C-alpha positions in Angstrom: 210.2 125.4 128.7 211.8 123.1 126.2 209.1 123.1 123.6 210.2 119.6 122.4 207.1 117.6 121.4 207.0 114.3 123.1 203.6 113.1 121.9 201.1 113.9 119.1 197.7 112.5 118.8 195.4 113.3 115.8 192.0 111.7 115.3 188.7 112.3 113.6 185.3 112.7 115.2 182.0 112.4 113.3 179.1 114.2 114.8 175.6 113.5 113.4 173.4 116.5 112.9 169.9 116.5 114.4 168.6 116.7 110.8 170.6 116.8 107.5 171.7 120.2 106.3 170.3 120.7 102.8 172.4 122.7 100.4 170.5 122.5 97.1 170.7 118.9 96.0 173.4 118.1 98.6 172.4 116.7 102.0 175.0 116.9 104.8 174.0 114.4 107.5 177.0 115.0 109.9 180.0 117.2 110.6 183.5 115.7 110.6 186.2 117.3 112.8 189.9 116.5 113.3 191.3 116.9 116.8 195.0 117.3 117.4 196.6 117.1 120.8 200.3 117.9 121.3 202.3 117.4 124.5 205.8 118.4 125.3 208.5 116.9 127.4 207.5 119.0 130.4 203.9 117.8 130.4 202.3 120.9 128.7 199.4 119.9 126.4 197.6 121.8 123.7 194.5 120.7 121.9 193.0 122.1 118.6 190.2 121.1 116.3 189.2 121.9 112.8 186.4 121.0 110.4 187.8 118.2 108.2 185.3 118.4 105.2 186.3 114.8 104.1 190.0 115.7 103.9 192.6 113.4 105.5 193.6 116.0 108.0 194.6 113.6 110.9 196.6 111.4 108.6 198.4 114.5 107.1 199.3 115.8 110.6 200.7 112.5 111.7 202.7 112.1 108.4 204.1 115.6 108.8 205.1 115.0 112.4 206.8 111.7 111.6 208.7 113.4 108.8 210.2 116.1 111.1 210.7 113.9 114.2 213.0 111.4 112.5 
């Protein structure tokens, strides 16, 4: 297994909640997740997800990957 990344996809998914989650004065109408999928040259693929909480996680992953793959 070479472990050399051949493709990286990172994207965000917004899932509406059945009803807003109320935290005091704050209403949270949905959950935002970032999904990252990595494939290597041999065709192995791994997928992970994380709660994004309004952070630019997908953009940061893509930027970091571009920085090390140059």
